[in-house]
C-alpha positions as CSV (number, residue, x, y, z in Angstrom):
1,M,-11.2,-15.4,8.1
2,L,-12.7,-13.6,5.1
3,Q,-12.9,-15.4,1.8
4,A,-14.1,-13.3,-1.1
5,R,-14.6,-13.9,-4.8
6,L,-16.2,-10.9,-6.5
7,K,-17.2,-9.9,-10.0
8,R,-18.9,-6.5,-10.6
9,T,-19.2,-4.8,-14.0
10,F,-20.1,-1.2,-14.8
11,T,-21.0,-0.7,-18.4
12,P,-19.8,2.4,-20.3
13,E,-22.0,5.4,-20.1
14,P,-22.0,8.7,-22.1
15,D,-19.9,10.4,-19.4
16,S,-18.0,7.5,-18.0
17,V,-15.9,4.5,-19.1
18,G,-16.7,1.0,-18.2
19,F,-15.1,-0.8,-15.3
20,S,-14.9,-4.5,-14.2
21,L,-14.0,-5.8,-10.8
22,D,-12.9,-9.4,-10.9
23,L,-10.8,-10.7,-8.0
24,E,-10.5,-13.4,-5.4
25,F,-8.7,-13.1,-2.0
26,T,-8.6,-14.1,1.6
27,A,-7.9,-12.0,4.7
28,S,-7.0,-13.7,7.9
29,Q,-5.8,-12.5,11.3
30,G,-3.8,-9.3,11.1
31,V,-4.0,-6.5,8.6
32,T,-4.5,-7.1,4.9
33,V,-3.9,-4.1,2.7
34,L,-5.5,-3.3,-0.6
35,F,-2.9,-1.2,-2.4
36,G,-3.3,0.4,-5.8
37,P,-3.9,3.7,-7.7
38,S,-7.2,5.6,-7.6
39,G,-9.8,3.7,-9.7
40,S,-8.3,0.3,-9.2
41,G,-11.3,-1.0,-7.3
42,K,-10.1,-0.8,-3.7
43,T,-13.1,1.0,-2.1
44,L,-15.5,-0.9,-4.3
45,T,-14.1,-4.1,-2.8
46,L,-14.7,-2.8,0.7
47,D,-18.2,-1.7,-0.1
48,A,-19.0,-5.2,-1.6
49,V,-17.7,-6.9,1.5
50,A,-19.7,-4.5,3.7
51,G,-22.9,-5.0,1.7
52,F,-23.2,-1.5,0.2
53,V,-22.6,-2.9,-3.3
54,R,-24.1,-6.1,-4.6
55,P,-21.7,-8.0,-6.9
56,D,-22.9,-9.6,-10.1
57,E,-21.2,-12.9,-9.3
58,G,-19.2,-14.5,-6.5
59,R,-19.3,-15.4,-2.9
60,I,-18.3,-13.8,0.4
61,L,-17.7,-15.9,3.5
62,L,-16.8,-14.5,6.9
63,D,-15.8,-17.3,9.3
64,D,-18.7,-19.7,8.9
65,Q,-21.3,-17.1,7.8
66,I,-22.2,-16.6,4.1
67,L,-22.6,-12.8,3.5
68,Y,-23.2,-13.1,-0.2
69,D,-23.6,-16.0,-2.6
70,A,-24.8,-15.3,-6.1
71,A,-25.7,-18.9,-6.8
72,S,-28.1,-19.2,-3.9
73,G,-29.3,-15.6,-3.9
74,V,-27.9,-14.7,-0.4
75,H,-27.2,-11.0,0.1
76,L,-27.2,-10.0,3.7
77,P,-27.8,-6.2,4.4
78,P,-24.9,-4.3,5.9
79,Q,-26.4,-4.3,9.5
80,Q,-26.4,-8.1,9.5
81,R,-22.8,-8.6,8.3
82,N,-21.0,-7.8,11.6
83,C,-18.4,-5.7,9.9
84,G,-17.1,-2.4,11.3
85,Y,-16.4,0.3,8.7
86,V,-14.1,3.3,9.1
87,F,-14.9,5.6,6.3
88,Q,-12.4,7.9,4.7
89,N,-14.2,11.0,6.0
90,Y,-15.1,9.2,9.3
91,A,-18.8,9.7,8.7
92,L,-19.7,10.6,12.2
93,F,-23.1,12.1,12.8
94,P,-22.4,15.9,13.0
95,H,-25.4,16.6,15.2
96,M,-24.4,14.1,17.9
97,T,-21.7,14.3,20.5
98,L,-18.9,11.7,20.4
99,R,-20.6,9.8,23.2
100,E,-23.9,9.8,21.3
101,N,-22.2,8.5,18.2
102,L,-20.8,5.6,20.1
103,A,-24.1,4.9,21.9
104,F,-25.9,4.9,18.6
105,A,-23.5,2.3,17.2
106,A,-24.1,0.1,20.3
107,E,-27.9,0.6,20.4
108,R,-28.6,-3.2,19.9
109,R,-26.9,-4.0,23.2
110,P,-28.8,-4.0,26.5
111,R,-29.0,-0.5,28.1
112,L,-26.6,-1.2,31.0
113,E,-24.1,-3.0,28.8
114,R,-24.3,-0.2,26.2
115,H,-23.5,2.4,28.8
116,R,-20.6,0.3,30.1
117,R,-19.3,-0.3,26.6
118,V,-19.4,3.3,25.6
119,N,-17.5,4.4,28.7
120,E,-14.9,1.7,28.0
121,M,-14.3,2.8,24.5
122,L,-14.1,6.5,25.4
123,E,-11.5,5.5,28.0
124,R,-9.6,3.2,25.7
125,F,-9.4,5.7,22.8
126,R,-8.7,8.7,25.1
127,L,-11.9,10.5,24.3
128,N,-13.2,11.2,27.8
129,D,-12.3,14.9,27.7
130,A,-14.1,15.4,24.4
131,A,-17.1,13.0,24.9
132,G,-19.6,15.8,25.1
133,R,-18.5,17.6,22.0
134,R,-19.7,17.2,18.4
135,P,-17.4,16.1,15.6
136,G,-17.0,19.6,14.3
137,E,-15.7,20.8,17.6
138,V,-12.8,18.3,18.0
139,S,-9.5,17.6,16.3
140,G,-9.0,15.4,13.3
141,G,-7.2,12.9,15.4
142,Q,-10.1,12.7,17.9
143,R,-12.6,12.3,15.1
144,Q,-10.5,9.5,13.7
145,R,-10.3,7.7,17.1
146,C,-14.0,8.1,17.6
147,S,-14.7,6.6,14.2
148,I,-12.5,3.5,15.0
149,A,-14.1,3.2,18.4
150,R,-17.6,3.3,16.8
151,A,-16.6,0.7,14.3
152,L,-15.4,-1.6,17.1
153,I,-18.0,-1.1,19.7
154,G,-20.4,-3.7,18.3
155,G,-17.7,-6.4,18.4
156,P,-17.3,-6.9,14.6
157,K,-15.7,-10.0,13.1
158,L,-14.0,-7.8,10.5
159,L,-12.8,-4.2,10.5
160,L,-12.9,-2.3,7.1
161,L,-10.8,0.9,6.8
162,D,-10.9,3.1,3.7
163,E,-7.7,5.2,3.6
164,P,-8.3,6.4,7.2
165,A,-4.9,8.2,7.5
166,T,-5.6,10.5,4.5
167,G,-5.1,14.1,5.5
168,L,-3.4,13.5,8.8
169,D,-0.2,15.2,9.6
170,A,2.9,13.2,10.6
171,P,2.3,13.1,14.4
172,L,-1.4,12.1,13.9
173,R,-0.4,9.5,11.3
174,A,2.1,7.9,13.7
175,E,-0.5,8.0,16.4
176,F,-3.0,6.3,14.1
177,Y,-0.5,3.5,13.3
178,E,0.0,2.9,17.0
179,I,-3.7,2.8,17.7
180,L,-4.3,0.2,15.0
181,R,-1.5,-1.9,16.3
182,Q,-3.0,-1.7,19.8
183,V,-6.5,-2.5,18.4
184,Q,-5.1,-5.6,16.7
185,A,-3.3,-6.7,19.9
186,D,-6.4,-6.1,22.1
187,F,-9.3,-7.2,19.9
188,Q,-7.6,-9.7,17.5
189,T,-10.0,-8.4,14.8
190,P,-8.9,-9.0,11.2
191,M,-8.6,-5.8,9.2
192,L,-9.0,-5.0,5.5
193,L,-7.4,-1.6,4.9
194,V,-7.3,0.5,1.7
195,T,-4.3,2.6,0.9
196,H,-2.2,3.9,-2.0
197,D,0.7,4.7,0.4
198,L,3.6,2.1,0.2
199,A,5.0,3.3,3.5
200,E,1.7,2.6,5.2
201,C,1.8,-1.0,3.8
202,F,5.1,-1.5,5.5
203,E,3.9,0.1,8.8
204,L,0.8,-2.1,9.1
205,A,0.3,-5.0,6.6
206,E,1.0,-8.7,7.1
207,E,-0.4,-9.3,3.6
208,M,-0.6,-6.9,0.7
209,L,-2.8,-7.2,-2.4
210,V,-1.8,-5.0,-5.3
211,L,-4.8,-4.0,-7.4
212,R,-4.8,-2.7,-10.9
213,D,-8.0,-2.2,-13.1
214,G,-10.1,-4.3,-10.8
215,R,-7.7,-7.3,-10.5
216,V,-5.1,-8.5,-8.1
217,I,-1.8,-8.5,-9.9
218,Q,0.4,-9.6,-7.0
219,K,-0.1,-10.6,-3.4
220,G,2.2,-11.4,-0.5
221,P,4.1,-9.7,2.4
222,P,5.1,-6.1,1.5
223,R,8.8,-6.9,1.7
224,H,8.5,-9.8,-0.7
225,I,6.6,-7.6,-3.2
226,L,9.2,-4.9,-3.0
227,D,12.0,-7.3,-3.4
228,E,10.4,-9.3,-6.2
229,P,7.8,-7.3,-8.1
230,A,5.9,-9.7,-10.3
231,N,5.9,-7.6,-13.4
232,I,6.5,-4.1,-14.8
233,E,3.0,-2.9,-13.7
234,V,3.7,-3.7,-10.1
235,A,7.1,-2.1,-10.2
236,R,5.6,1.1,-11.6
237,L,2.8,1.1,-9.1
238,L,5.2,0.8,-6.2
239,G,7.1,3.9,-7.4
240,A,10.2,2.6,-5.7
241,F,12.5,1.7,-8.6
242,N,14.6,3.1,-11.4
243,L,13.2,1.4,-14.5
244,L,15.5,0.9,-17.5
245,E,14.9,-1.0,-20.7
246,A,17.6,-3.7,-21.3
247,E,18.5,-6.6,-23.4
248,I,20.1,-9.8,-22.1
249,K,23.3,-10.3,-24.0
250,T,24.7,-13.3,-22.2
251,L,23.7,-15.8,-19.5
252,D,26.1,-17.9,-17.5
253,P,24.4,-20.1,-15.0
254,G,27.7,-21.8,-14.0
255,R,29.2,-18.5,-12.9
256,D,25.8,-17.1,-11.8
257,V,26.3,-14.0,-14.0
258,S,24.7,-12.2,-17.0
259,R,25.5,-9.3,-19.2
260,L,22.8,-6.6,-19.9
261,Q,22.8,-4.0,-22.6
262,V,21.3,-0.8,-21.3
263,G,21.4,2.0,-23.8
264,S,25.1,2.1,-25.0
265,F,26.4,0.5,-21.8
266,E,26.8,-3.1,-20.6
267,L,26.2,-4.0,-17.0
268,T,27.1,-7.3,-15.3
269,G,24.2,-8.7,-13.4
270,P,23.3,-12.0,-11.6
271,Y,22.0,-15.0,-13.6
272,F,18.2,-14.6,-14.3
273,P,16.5,-18.0,-14.3
274,G,13.7,-18.4,-16.8
275,H,15.2,-15.8,-19.3
276,L,17.0,-16.4,-22.6
277,K,19.7,-14.6,-24.4
278,G,18.2,-11.8,-26.5
279,D,15.2,-11.2,-24.2
280,R,14.1,-7.6,-23.8
281,V,13.5,-6.9,-20.1
282,T,13.0,-4.0,-17.8
283,L,15.8,-3.6,-15.2
284,C,14.5,-2.6,-11.8
285,V,16.9,-0.9,-9.3
286,R,16.0,0.7,-6.0
287,P,17.5,4.2,-5.5
288,E,18.9,3.3,-2.1
289,Q,20.9,0.4,-3.6
290,L,22.8,2.6,-6.0
291,K,26.2,4.2,-5.2
292,V,27.7,7.4,-6.5
293,G,31.3,8.7,-6.6
294,A,33.8,10.8,-8.5
295,R,34.8,9.6,-12.0
296,G,38.3,8.2,-11.9
297,A,40.9,7.7,-14.6
298,K,39.9,4.1,-15.0
299,A,36.3,3.0,-15.2
300,E,35.3,0.3,-12.7
301,P,32.8,-2.5,-13.4
302,N,29.2,-1.4,-13.5
303,Q,30.1,2.3,-13.1
304,V,28.3,4.6,-15.5
305,P,29.3,8.2,-16.1
306,A,26.6,10.6,-15.0
307,E,25.6,14.2,-14.6
308,L,24.1,15.5,-11.4
309,K,20.9,17.4,-12.3
310,R,19.2,18.1,-9.0
311,V,19.5,17.5,-5.2
312,V,16.2,16.9,-3.4
313,E,15.8,17.1,0.4
314,R,14.2,14.0,2.0
315,P,13.3,13.3,5.7
316,H,16.2,10.8,6.1
317,G,18.8,12.0,3.6
318,L,18.9,13.3,0.0
319,R,17.8,12.2,-3.4
320,L,20.2,12.8,-6.3
321,E,18.5,13.1,-9.6
322,M,21.0,12.2,-12.3
323,S,21.2,11.4,-16.0
324,S,23.7,9.5,-18.1
325,P,24.4,9.8,-21.8
326,A,25.1,6.0,-21.8
327,F,21.4,5.6,-20.9
328,E,20.2,8.1,-23.5
329,G,19.5,10.8,-20.9
330,T,17.2,8.6,-18.8
331,A,16.7,10.1,-15.3
332,I,18.2,8.0,-12.5
333,R,17.4,8.5,-8.8
334,V,20.0,7.8,-6.1
335,N,19.2,8.0,-2.4
336,V,22.2,8.9,-0.2
337,S,22.9,10.1,3.3
338,R,23.6,13.8,3.9
339,G,27.1,13.0,5.1
340,E,27.9,10.9,2.0
341,Y,26.7,13.8,-0.3
342,E,28.7,16.4,1.7
343,R,31.9,14.4,1.2
344,Q,31.4,14.4,-2.6
345,R,29.5,17.6,-3.4
346,E,32.6,19.1,-5.1
347,N,32.8,16.3,-7.6
348,R,33.0,17.7,-11.1
349,E,32.4,14.4,-12.9
350,W,30.1,11.7,-11.3
351,V,29.6,8.0,-11.8
352,I,26.7,5.8,-10.7
353,E,27.6,2.3,-9.6
354,F,25.1,-0.5,-10.1
355,P,25.9,-3.2,-7.6
356,M,25.4,-6.6,-9.3
357,A,23.2,-7.9,-6.4
358,A,20.9,-4.9,-6.7
359,L,19.9,-5.7,-10.3
360,R,16.6,-7.5,-10.9
361,V,14.6,-7.8,-14.1
362,V,10.9,-8.1,-14.9
């Protein structure tokens, strides 16, 4: 298990703003993902754990070994931390073959064991046919597999991965996910992985740490974070919600309902514990939970008149971009299947239905 408490401050310079990393987290068995926008401190956190950056304050403990402790002055160099690192650009030695790259990483092992270990990793990661080629002579997927094999060949206690799927096409990305799952099953090595791709979190992560401006603003399983974003910052970072400003008009805990004023329209929602009548909140609704239909003669509950602005193709359906005068022209995204859209594409007047169970506030 990795336990880390880190503080690192960069003072403002003439050509750069200041930045402060201040976070505390643990990473146990499985994959822990650091998720957040560029500049939030994800790679800086990896580099601090690996020993490339020395924090100003804090402590890093890997199993029973202290890697860094500000109070006692301990700061082990990277080669003594027993961490494998897969860099974003893979960082293979360009003048060495793939076999030589692996052999270099295993140089501390006895010669016969090193030879056996290199052959084993070439076989496991399907690199035998390219073992004699240099990184510039093989595919991106082969470079990636070699980088992971090199990080693992020394038997690390922790594997660090900095956006390793960046730039990979869809088949290579799917192959990478399968490789990581197999690595986890075979080696049982805890992994700390950096990404800004929410889909990647769902593919790989048991635990997800959401970073913003050098701090953890929410942590937990990806599904929990998507279902219950802690605040508006998390909801915006996830990029998976329609966000609407609202005011709570009524709260009825006995009937488990509420009324929300959104623009010039009122929606019925569930009861929101911890909130009061009159609170200004942000309504979060996922596009796939909304429904669309033709406007009828009689308005149904939670149906808002809308205008279809654009239809966007998606891999697994369509995204309808709509606006409603009731919401002062705010854009609303609705995800639908192709069949559902084809059945309704001739609609002249549209409505968006906001199912009560789909409404959450932050």
